[in-house]
N, C-alpha and C positions, 0 to 999 in steps of 0.2 A: 893792582887796579882792577884786574879781571874778577878777583875774589870779590872785591868791595862792590862792583858793578852788579854782579849777579846777587849779593846780599840785598842790595836796593831793589832790585827786579822782583826777588822772591817775597819781600814784604810789600809791595804794591799790588793791591787788588784792583782788577778792571773796574774804573769809576762808572757810576750809575749815568752821569750826564757827561756832555761834551765840556762844560764848564769846569767841572771836577777833573777831568782829563788834562785839560789845559794847565790846571795847576799843579797836577803831578810831573807833567813834562818840564814845568817851569821851576822846579825844585832846584836851587842853586848847587852847581857842584862845589865839592869842598877842595878840588884840585884841578890841575891842568886836564883839558879833554885830551887823552893820549892818543897816539898812533895806534891803530888797529893792527892785527897781524895781516889783515887783508891789504892795507896801503903799503906793508913793509913788503909785500909779495910782489908788488908790481914794478915791471921793467918796462921804460918807454920805448916805444916801437914807432912806425912812420906814421906821418900824415897821409890819409888815403882818400880817394873817390875826387879827384880834381874835378871843377865844373867844366862844363861846356860853354863854349862861347855865348854869351847872352844870357847865361843863367848862374844861379849860385845853388850849392848843395847843401843840405843841413841833416845832422844827426845820421845814425846807423844803427838800425836794429838787425842783429845778425843771428844766423842759425846754419848749423850744418845739414847737409843732405845725406842720404844713405850712402851715397858715394864717396863722401869726404869734402865735396866741394863747398865753399862758404857762400852763402846768399845774405844780401843785404837789402832790406827796404827801408827806403828813406825818402825826404822831401826834397824836391826840386822846384826852384821859384824863379821866375824871369827876373833878371838883372835889375831891370827898371820898374818891377812890379813889386807887389805886397803879399806876403805868405798869408796875410788875412783873408785875401780875396783869390789868390791865383796859385796857391801851393797845390802840389799834385804827389802823389805817391809812386816811386818807381822801384824797379826792383833790378838788383846787378848781381852777378856771379863770379867767383874767383877760384881758382884752385887752392890758394892758401890765404890766411886771413890778412897777409901783407899786401894782397895783390899782385900782378894788375887785376882790376875789375872791368867786365864787360857789362855794359848797360843792355839789359835785355828788354826794356820797355816800360810803359805805364801801367800800373796796378789799379789805380783810381784817380781820374782826372775828369773835371767837370767845370762848366761855367756856372752852375748854379751852387756847387759846395766845394770849397776849399779844403782838402783833405791835408793833415799834417801831423808830424812827429808819430809814426807808427811806432808799435812793439810786436814782435812776433814770437809765438810759442808754438809747442807741439802737444796735443792732448790726445793719448792712444793712437788713432791713426788719422787724426785731423790737426790741419795747422790753424792757427788762430792769429789774426791781425786785430789789434785794437788801436784806435787814432783817434786825433782831433779832428772834429768837422765843424764847419762854420757856414751856416746857411745865412746870416743876416747880410742883406743887400747892401746896406751903407757901410758894411765892413770894419766898423770900429772896434770888433774884437770882443764886445760885451756879450755875444751870444755864442760863444763857443761850448760845443758839446762833444759827448764820447759817442762814437761808433764802434761796431764790431763786425768782423766777416769772417769766415771759414772756407776751407777748401781741403781736397784730399790730396793736393800736390802743391808745391811752392810754385810751380808754374801756373796754377789756376786751374779752372775759373774760381774767381773768388765770389761767394754769395753773402751779400749784405744781410745782417739780421733783420726781420720784419719789423722788429721792436726798435730799430734805429730812429733817433738817438736813444741809445739804451740808458745814458746818463745825460738829462735834459738839463738845460740852463733853466733855473727857476729862482724865485725870490729866496728860498731858503739858502741857497748857494751864491748869493749875490748876481745871479744870472750868468755864471760860468762854471764850465766843468769843463777840464782838459787835461792833456798830458796822461794819458792813462798807463798803467801797468798791470798786467795781467797773470794771474797764478791759479793753479787747481790746488785746492786746499786738502789736507789728508782726509777730511770727513766727506770727501766727494762732492763739496760744494765748489763754486767758482767766485774768484774776488778779483775785483777792479779797484786798485788805489788810484787816486787821481787827484788833480790840482782843483781847489775850490777856492773862493774868496770871501771875505767876511769884511762888514763896514765898520770902521772904527772912526768915527766922526766923518771927516770928508775923505779919509783914505780907504783904500781896498787893500787888505792884507791877505797875502797866499797863505794857504794851509792845505794840509793833506786829508782827505776824506776817503770813505770805503763804501763801495756798493758790492752786494752780493746777490746770487744766485744760485737756484739748483739745477739750472739750464744752460748750457753754453751759450746759446744764443739770446739768452734772457727770457722775460724781463728782468733787469737787476734792480733790485730795491736798496735805498740808502741805510745804512747800518744804523741801529740805535744808538751807538756810540759813536758819535761824530762831532768834530773832526777826530782822527786818531793822532794827528801830530800837528801841533800849533803853537806858534809863539805870538799870537795876536795881542797877548795882554803886555808884551813889550814893544808890539808895532813893528816885530821884524818878520818878513817874508821867509819862507821855504817852498821849494818847488822842486819839479823834475824828480819825482819818485822812481825807482827801480826795486821791486820787490820780487822775493823768491823764498821758496820753501826748501831748506837742505838740512837733512840729518838730525829731523826733530825741531828744528828752530825755524822761525821766520827772520828775514832780513830785508832791510830796506836802506838803500843807498840813495841819499837826496843831494841836490846841489845847495849849497850854503851861500846864497847871494848876498846876504847882509850880515855876517859875521855872528851867526849863532854862537858858533865857539867862544869867541871872546865875549859874549853875553854871559853864557855859562861859566866862564872862568872869572867873571865879576868885573870885567872891563866894561866902561861906559857904553851904551848903546849910541853908535854915530848918528848925529843929527841931520848928517848931509851923506849919501852914498855915491861914491863914484860911478859914472856911467859903465853899466855893466856889472857892478858889485865887486864881489870878493871871488866868488866861483870856486873855491875848492869843494871838496865833497865830504860828507859825514855817513858813517854807517850805523844802523841801529840794529839791535836784536831783541828779539820777543818769543816768548813761548807761545802766545796765542795771537799775534798779529794786531793787537788792539793797543796794549800796554806797551810801549817801546822804550820807555826809561830815558837813560842818558846815553848820548851816542859816544863814538870815537871817530877819528880822523878817517874817512874813507877814501880819498884820493886827493893828490895834490893838484897845483895849476900848471899851465902851460909855462909860466914863468919859472917855476921849479925845475920842471922835467927838461926844458929846451933853453932856458935862459932868454926866452923872448920877453917882449912886452906883455904884460898881464892881458889876458883876453877872456871871452866867455867860454869856459869848459863846462859843458852842462850836458843834459840827456844821457846820464850814464846807462848802458846796457851791456849783458854780459853774453858772450859766446860760449855755449857748453858743448862739452865733449864727454861722452861716455858717462854723463851724470856729474861731471865735475867742471868747475869754471875754469875756462882756457883762455880767454882774453876779456879785457874790459874796453869797450867802445865809448868814446866821449867827442860830442860834437863841440867843434871850437873854430871860430873865426879868427885864426891867428894870422900870420904873416903870409900865409899860402892859400891859394882859392881852392880850398879842399872842403869835405865836409866835416873833416875833425882827424882826431888820432887814435890809435890802439895802445894798449898796455898789455904786455903780457903777464899773466897770472901767475906765478910760480910756486906749485905745490902748496896752494891754501885749499884746505876742504872743510872750512868751517872753524869758528873761534872755538 
């Protein structure tokens, strides 16, 4: 399958338009969407970051510091509140990925802005946070936008870009830009892959778009080839990207909330999706980070790993150690009041 996938990718040129890209992505698979070597490397670990009384925790963006401690940035929301209006980004630290973690405090919290779904990276000697920010007063979620902040230390202070929101909600993205993932490209530019939406009749379909800049703080501009990953023609959502560049290849892990895998295997597209969707993961590989070809299975569900009732396993994020992926962190509101669970990545260093 690997040789066949590479052959397909080698013969597909980057499309000139988003419509052409959608058609290339939607080319039907001739056989099953196989398990990747990445998913085969994963070993289930514990659920972590229990919520304090009166709150719930969500997602985990992990990073090691120079002393080997693990820092996590994530969302904390009032139990009786809404992430759309009241989410804040918090900072935790532990001696090891399994925890226990100590809550160090808030990074971004505001009555005017809801800060949510952060992702953390390091570029040279600077740390980078990208995140969803919602400024809409009525809190209906339709004005989600993307922000970025930098710091010289994981402990801060964090400085928000003067260009925030660096990816704005506008008519071109159905007034929605959220769930960003950041990477430094080998050509010296900076990329933010993020969720956008497109209207199909009365429906809003989630897809993945790309914005780029030659400066870390921005401004970021929408790439000419957008969306870079979409199944809108099948009216199927794809979201929660985590993108990285490793050993000469781009990779993207996404949440398969509406069974893209089944559609590519020729199964009928479900007319009704259960609450929370399917929620396993897909992993894509690309030479240029624009043409992603066909996916493989990237991670499984909490039901498969732990035997629990199927819940929302999403927000994939990798903890890197010495340039290699060490753990995969997944948000999950399972049977425990925690932010999610971790999976050990065993000896995976690229496809």
